[in-house]
C-alpha positions in Angstrom: 91.3 19.8 -39.2 95.1 18.7 -40.0 96.6 18.8 -43.1 97.4 15.6 -44.7 99.3 14.8 -48.5 97.3 12.8 -50.4 99.8 11.2 -52.6 98.6 8.8 -55.1 100.4 7.0 -58.3 101.2 2.5 -59.0 104.3 2.6 -56.7 105.7 0.1 -59.1 108.0 0.1 -57.0 108.1 2.7 -54.4 111.6 4.5 -54.8 113.7 6.7 -52.8 112.4 9.9 -54.5 108.8 8.9 -53.5 110.2 9.0 -49.8 112.4 12.5 -50.4 109.7 14.3 -51.9 106.9 13.4 -49.7 109.3 14.6 -47.0 109.7 17.9 -48.2 105.4 17.9 -49.5 105.1 17.8 -46.3 107.3 20.2 -44.8 106.5 22.7 -47.0 102.4 22.3 -46.6 103.0 22.4 -43.0 101.0 18.7 -43.3 100.9 16.2 -40.3 101.6 13.6 -42.5 101.5 11.6 -45.8 99.5 9.4 -47.0 100.4 6.9 -49.7 97.7 5.8 -52.0 98.4 3.3 -54.2 96.1 2.7 -57.4 94.8 -1.0 -58.2 93.9 0.3 -61.9 95.2 3.9 -63.2 93.3 5.3 -65.9 96.2 7.1 -67.4 98.3 3.6 -67.3 96.5 1.3 -69.1 99.0 -0.2 -71.5 101.2 -2.1 -69.1 100.4 -5.2 -66.5 100.8 -3.8 -62.7 101.9 -5.7 -60.0 100.0 -6.8 -58.0 98.2 -4.7 -55.1 99.3 -6.7 -52.2 103.3 -6.6 -53.1 102.7 -2.5 -53.4 101.0 -2.8 -50.1 103.5 -4.8 -48.7 106.2 -2.5 -50.7 105.2 0.7 -49.6 104.1 -0.2 -46.0 108.2 -1.6 -45.6 109.8 1.9 -47.3 107.6 3.9 -44.8 107.8 2.0 -41.5 111.1 4.6 -40.1 108.7 7.4 -40.5 105.4 7.5 -38.0 104.2 10.2 -40.0 103.5 8.1 -43.2 100.8 6.2 -44.0 99.0 3.7 -46.7 95.8 2.9 -47.2 94.2 0.3 -49.5 91.1 2.5 -50.8 91.9 1.8 -53.7 93.4 -1.7 -54.1 90.6 -2.6 -52.6 87.9 -1.1 -55.0 86.8 -2.4 -58.5 88.0 -0.7 -61.6 89.9 2.1 -62.0 91.1 4.4 -59.9 89.5 7.8 -59.9 91.2 10.6 -57.0 87.2 11.5 -57.0 86.2 8.4 -55.4 89.1 7.9 -53.0 88.4 11.6 -51.8 85.2 10.5 -51.1 85.7 7.4 -49.3 88.9 9.0 -47.4 86.7 11.8 -46.1 84.2 9.7 -44.4 87.3 7.0 -42.9 89.3 10.1 -41.9 86.8 13.0 -40.7 89.0 14.9 -39.0 91.6 15.0 -42.4 91.7 18.1 -44.8 93.4 16.6 -47.9 96.0 18.3 -49.9 96.5 16.6 -53.2 99.9 16.1 -54.4 100.2 16.1 -58.3 103.5 15.7 -60.7 104.7 18.1 -62.7 104.1 15.5 -65.9 100.6 14.7 -64.4 99.5 18.7 -65.2 99.3 18.5 -68.8 96.6 15.5 -68.6 94.5 16.8 -65.8 91.3 17.8 -68.3 90.9 14.4 -68.7 90.9 13.4 -65.1 87.4 12.4 -63.8 85.5 15.1 -62.3 88.4 17.1 -63.0 87.3 20.8 -62.6 85.3 19.8 -59.6 87.9 17.7 -58.3 90.4 21.1 -58.2 88.0 23.3 -56.4 87.3 20.9 -53.7 90.8 20.1 -52.8 94.0 21.8 -52.0 96.8 20.9 -54.4 100.3 20.8 -54.3 102.7 20.4 -57.3 106.2 19.1 -57.6 108.4 20.8 -59.4 110.0 19.6 -63.3 112.4 16.9 -62.7 114.6 18.4 -65.2 114.8 21.4 -63.0 113.5 23.2 -66.5 111.4 26.2 -67.0 108.6 26.4 -69.4 104.7 26.8 -69.2 102.1 24.0 -69.8 99.1 25.2 -71.8 95.7 25.0 -69.9 94.5 21.7 -70.4 90.6 21.4 -72.1 88.4 21.2 -69.3 90.1 23.0 -66.3 88.8 26.7 -66.3 91.0 29.7 -65.5 90.5 30.1 -62.1 91.3 26.4 -61.1 94.6 26.3 -63.7 96.1 29.2 -61.9 95.6 27.3 -58.7 97.4 24.6 -59.4 100.4 26.5 -60.9 100.6 29.2 -58.0 100.5 25.8 -55.6 104.2 24.5 -57.1 106.3 23.7 -54.4 110.4 24.7 -53.7 111.0 20.6 -53.9 114.4 18.6 -54.7 114.0 17.3 -58.2 114.9 13.4 -58.1 115.3 12.0 -61.3 114.6 8.2 -60.2 111.7 6.2 -61.9 110.0 3.4 -61.3 110.2 2.6 -64.7 113.9 2.7 -64.8 114.0 0.4 -61.3 112.3 -2.4 -63.1 114.5 -2.4 -66.1 117.3 -2.8 -63.8 115.6 -5.6 -62.0 115.6 -7.4 -65.5 118.6 -7.2 -66.6 120.4 -8.4 -63.4 121.8 -4.9 -62.3 121.9 -3.4 -58.8 118.8 -0.6 -57.6 120.7 -0.5 -54.3 120.5 3.2 -53.1 117.9 3.5 -55.8 114.9 1.8 -53.5 114.6 1.1 -49.5 116.9 -1.6 -48.6 113.7 -3.8 -46.9 112.1 -2.8 -50.5 115.1 -4.0 -52.0 115.1 -7.4 -50.3 111.5 -7.6 -50.9 112.0 -7.4 -54.9 114.5 -10.1 -54.5 112.9 -12.3 -52.9 109.6 -12.4 -54.4 111.4 -12.1 -57.9 109.4 -9.2 -58.9 110.5 -7.6 -61.6 112.9 -10.4 -63.2 112.5 -11.5 -66.9 109.9 -14.4 -67.5 
């Protein structure tokens, strides 16, 4: 089966950093492609409202159009309730039976892995790849409660040597609200879409 990176997140909006690390992870993992899976409702980001799934799907489609190895799935957008990775894997394994998925994790997600739905089973079930710390610093993260030593070793051994891109969707939304340029932070097609649809503007 061909390996494919499973890249989940809010992507509100998708930006250049997402594309750079997706390409790097695909190369490092010798994967055939990357599947972007925007969350409908992230269980870990319930503190703020999120742009509609239709807008985020469209922005991802625009951003990845030039890279045929990249694709986007609406599996979480179309499923009611919080977006649990376990359920997403169940659905994707049925629709993509010839794909072997590699779950791409950010360094900042590691400390909270123990709170994920069926975390131990999930991390035993699927291969993982971990993006390095964005600031380039070292340091250790204590093993989260609910994750065994064996699984934690598996996660820590999967850190990739990829570029560290210090761009955040939060900062992009803030710049739009303040009327500042987001050129070079998002693909031009995404920037134009945000402008036309008046996304992230102050009320």
